[in-house]
Phi, psi and omega in degrees: 000131183292145176277160178238143180233146177287131177253093183059223178249009190258348181160202186229157175222141180282142177294341182268356180291126181294145179287126181297143179286128180298141176281129181295135178262120180271119183282132176307136182091003179295132178276123178264320183223137171237107183266127186238031183286340182271154180248009178204187185302143179257128185254337185209145179205072178280149178269140178299135180299127173060028181208187190252357179281152168235158169232134180231147181213158181187211190287349178275009177071013185241152169242125185244127176262130183207164178258146180278067179259123182293147001262348191242002185081161181234118182292136176250310181200147175239122182265122188239018186284342181281149178250015176212174183303144176269108189267330183216149181220145178212134174275146168294155181302330179274000175074012183264337187231159179230138171253128181237131182253141191220163172296340179283009174075016179240160165241130180244138176249127186214157178288133189296324186255353179241339182077007179299120183275110185270324185220137169238113181262124184239032184284342182269154177249004178224172176314130178262116185264329191225148179210142180211140181262139178292151182300333179271358177080002185277325188236157172235138174250131180227144185234143188246169181277174174290150005273355182296306173055047182236151167255126178247132177252125187218160183289127185293339181261318188257348184071006181295129181286127180263321188200143172238122180260124190239016187279345178281150175249352177241177179299149180270119184261330183207149178223138177216131175273143168295156186294335177273000177075006186271340184226157174233139170248127179231141186243155183210206178290113175064012182210156169234132177247133177253128184220164191271143172249003172249172185297131357277117182299138179090000180283129178286128181258330184199141173236118181257122187226034180276347177286155179245017177208179180299137182262110189262350184213137175221145179209138178273147168287160185294333179272000177074009185266335185229159177231139172255134180227139180238141191219174177296345179281010175068026177235154164245127184241137177248129188212164181291129189287306184222000000 
């Protein structure tokens, strides 16, 4: 018969009761996966919407689709159709397709798990640094380097050009659609421009120029009211979008 012991003044515990296993505490900043599939610098790594795949691309001219399986990741597909560095990547909203922007002056749209190349967009005449898919999946926006310095919005299926935004004077480093698809924020040297995708399409609504270096990242808040931008000046700034 098991013995019983007094546990403070609050009750009793059996000597035969198993000791509970301590719950592991995950320290912030813990590395779960280190993916080493690339052979040169990595420039982009977006996560698949509502799923577990990632795609990464960079200076080795490749885009690699992989799963975040510890410790090294699990390769799904490697896209090798580009002849220059892969500078920007964007998933379609349904997570089935990827748009990749490259130094070879093209944007390619391909199936994420088979690599079947569905579209090759050749509308730019310079290095394409940035690419973003519209929330409804109909359009892709891509931005080029100097001296072209343009954002082109085109049909994701037919490649038909819908709009060319020409207000930037420097290379386009990042593009982000608002979640309602009505506005685009595009970044360049020391500035972010917010412009309309509804009538009149292409109209500049706001120019944010508080950064003192090239702005490499932009992101909309979920309510569409604010934008976060990160730059070479070592700051991230949050500001009113329109």
